[in-house]
Residue frames relative to the residue before (quaternion, step in Angstrom):
aa qw qx qy qz dx dy dz
M 1.0000 0.0000 0.0000 0.0000 0.00 0.00 0.00
S 0.4529 -0.7076 0.4854 0.2420 3.53 -0.97 0.92
K 0.4044 -0.7019 0.5378 0.2336 3.55 -1.10 0.77
K 0.4635 -0.6493 0.5236 0.2991 3.55 -1.34 0.19
I 0.4482 -0.6762 0.5131 0.2803 3.59 -0.92 0.91
P 0.3647 -0.7541 0.5005 0.2187 3.61 -0.70 1.03
H 0.4657 -0.6013 0.5500 0.3450 3.54 -1.35 0.18
F 0.2777 -0.7926 0.5286 0.1235 3.55 -0.90 0.93
K 0.4381 -0.7017 0.5060 0.2443 3.56 -1.09 0.78
S 0.8009 0.0554 -0.0130 0.5961 3.57 1.17 -0.50
E 0.6344 -0.5176 0.4097 0.4022 3.53 -1.29 0.30
E 0.6218 0.5523 -0.3363 0.4419 3.57 1.04 -0.78
E 0.6379 0.5202 -0.3206 0.4687 3.57 1.02 -0.83
E 0.6586 0.5062 -0.3057 0.4653 3.57 0.98 -0.84
V 0.6320 0.5300 -0.3292 0.4597 3.58 0.99 -0.83
R 0.6555 0.5038 -0.3144 0.4665 3.59 0.90 -0.90
F 0.6372 0.5426 -0.3227 0.4422 3.56 0.98 -0.89
W 0.7347 0.4256 -0.2481 0.4663 3.60 0.76 -1.04
D 0.5499 0.5779 -0.3984 0.4526 3.59 1.22 -0.29
E 0.7598 0.3789 -0.1809 0.4964 3.57 1.13 -0.68
H 0.7480 0.3475 -0.1953 0.5307 3.61 1.26 -0.16
S 0.3287 -0.7199 0.5789 0.1962 3.52 -1.33 0.34
L 0.5792 -0.5775 0.4408 0.3698 3.58 -1.15 0.55
D 0.5472 0.6293 -0.3898 0.3906 3.58 1.16 -0.53
E 0.6190 0.5587 -0.3383 0.4361 3.59 1.13 -0.60
F 0.7688 0.3424 -0.1517 0.5184 3.59 1.21 -0.49
E 0.2055 0.8446 -0.4803 0.1172 3.57 1.20 0.48
N 0.6410 0.5305 -0.3408 0.4377 3.64 1.05 -0.58
E 0.6760 0.4826 -0.2948 0.4724 3.60 1.19 -0.41
L 0.6022 0.5789 -0.3576 0.4176 3.56 1.21 -0.34
E 0.1027 -0.7794 0.6141 0.0691 3.53 -1.13 0.67
E 0.5073 -0.6524 0.4768 0.2993 3.51 -1.10 0.74
V 0.0494 -0.7819 0.6212 0.0180 3.55 -1.01 0.84
N 0.3352 -0.7046 0.5854 0.2201 3.53 -1.20 0.58
V 0.0639 -0.7943 0.6041 -0.0057 3.53 -0.79 1.05
E 0.1485 -0.7762 0.6082 0.0750 3.53 -0.85 1.00
C 0.2145 -0.7735 0.5864 0.1086 3.54 -0.73 1.07
V 0.0649 -0.7920 0.6070 -0.0040 3.53 -0.70 1.13
R 0.1932 -0.7709 0.5984 0.1014 3.54 -0.79 1.03
D 0.2876 -0.7717 0.5476 0.1481 3.52 -0.85 1.01
N 0.7638 0.3045 -0.1880 0.5371 3.56 1.22 -0.01
D 0.2792 -0.7218 0.6085 0.1754 3.50 -1.33 0.35
V 0.4776 -0.6371 0.5178 0.3129 3.53 -1.31 0.18
L 0.1199 -0.7797 0.6129 0.0460 3.55 -0.97 0.93
P 0.2362 -0.7746 0.5671 0.1505 3.60 -0.32 1.17
V 0.0564 -0.7921 0.6078 -0.0034 3.57 -0.90 0.95
R 0.2891 -0.7508 0.5696 0.1683 3.57 -0.86 0.98
L 0.0166 0.7813 -0.6224 0.0438 3.54 -0.91 1.02
D 0.5606 -0.5648 0.4757 0.3747 3.54 -1.23 0.47
R 0.6281 -0.5510 0.3900 0.3871 3.57 -1.14 0.59
S 0.6548 0.5169 -0.3238 0.4464 3.57 0.95 -0.84
D 0.6429 0.5090 -0.3256 0.4708 3.61 1.04 -0.71
I 0.6342 0.5211 -0.3277 0.4679 3.57 1.01 -0.79
Q 0.6586 0.5018 -0.3114 0.4663 3.58 0.93 -0.86
H 0.6379 0.5204 -0.3195 0.4692 3.57 1.00 -0.84
L 0.6471 0.5120 -0.3047 0.4757 3.59 0.95 -0.91
R 0.6481 0.5253 -0.3095 0.4563 3.57 0.94 -0.92
N 0.6748 0.4959 -0.2937 0.4610 3.59 0.91 -0.92
L 0.6581 0.4996 -0.3100 0.4703 3.58 0.94 -0.86
A 0.6492 0.5187 -0.3155 0.4582 3.57 0.95 -0.88
R 0.6420 0.5317 -0.3217 0.4490 3.58 0.93 -0.90
K 0.6482 0.5229 -0.3133 0.4563 3.60 0.97 -0.86
K 0.7127 0.4275 -0.2406 0.5014 3.57 1.14 -0.67
G 0.4825 -0.6812 0.4253 0.3497 3.59 1.28 -0.07
L 0.5622 0.5860 -0.3771 0.4454 3.57 1.19 0.60
T 0.4911 -0.5789 0.5257 0.3838 3.53 -1.31 0.07
Q 0.6278 -0.5411 0.3876 0.4035 3.56 -1.19 0.40
G 0.6337 0.5359 -0.3320 0.4484 3.59 1.04 -0.69
T 0.6486 0.5132 -0.3142 0.4661 3.57 0.99 -0.84
L 0.6615 0.4990 -0.3096 0.4665 3.58 0.90 -0.89
A 0.6485 0.5107 -0.3214 0.4640 3.60 0.92 -0.85
R 0.6475 0.5125 -0.3170 0.4665 3.61 0.96 -0.85
M 0.6387 0.5286 -0.3276 0.4531 3.58 0.96 -0.87
W 0.6777 0.4937 -0.2929 0.4596 3.58 0.89 -0.93
I 0.6451 0.5110 -0.3256 0.4656 3.58 0.95 -0.82
K 0.6574 0.5036 -0.3156 0.4633 3.59 0.92 -0.87
E 0.6269 0.5345 -0.3373 0.4555 3.59 0.96 -0.84
R 0.6856 0.4869 -0.2844 0.4604 3.56 0.88 -0.94
L 0.6332 0.5255 -0.3337 0.4599 3.59 1.01 -0.76
V 0.6324 0.5122 -0.3276 0.4800 3.59 1.04 -0.75
Q 0.6395 0.5241 -0.3231 0.4604 3.60 0.94 -0.87
E 0.6648 0.5042 -0.2992 0.4629 3.57 0.90 -0.93
K 0.6453 0.5224 -0.3194 0.4569 3.56 0.97 -0.84
I 0.6576 0.5044 -0.3061 0.4685 3.59 0.96 -0.89
Q 0.6843 0.4965 -0.2866 0.4507 3.59 0.90 -0.92
N 0.7397 0.4232 -0.2265 0.4716 3.58 1.04 -0.71
N 0.6331 0.5088 -0.3489 0.4675 3.61 1.22 0.13
């Protein structure tokens, strides 16, 4: 027989509970849901020279960012500039 999922007073209490229990114990309480994952972005592969990648990596590290985040920020900044200049 399936058990009933309790109500939790805190997130910590819930974490402890699920550390000690399995969803299989509560199969009668579970319901199927349909989830649609929508991605708002795509991946754009960009070829760069090794020296440029290293430079980007070093600059990003100094700013506390990943190289991908810094590159995205710069591209977005430039796209905004281009949009302003062309309007």
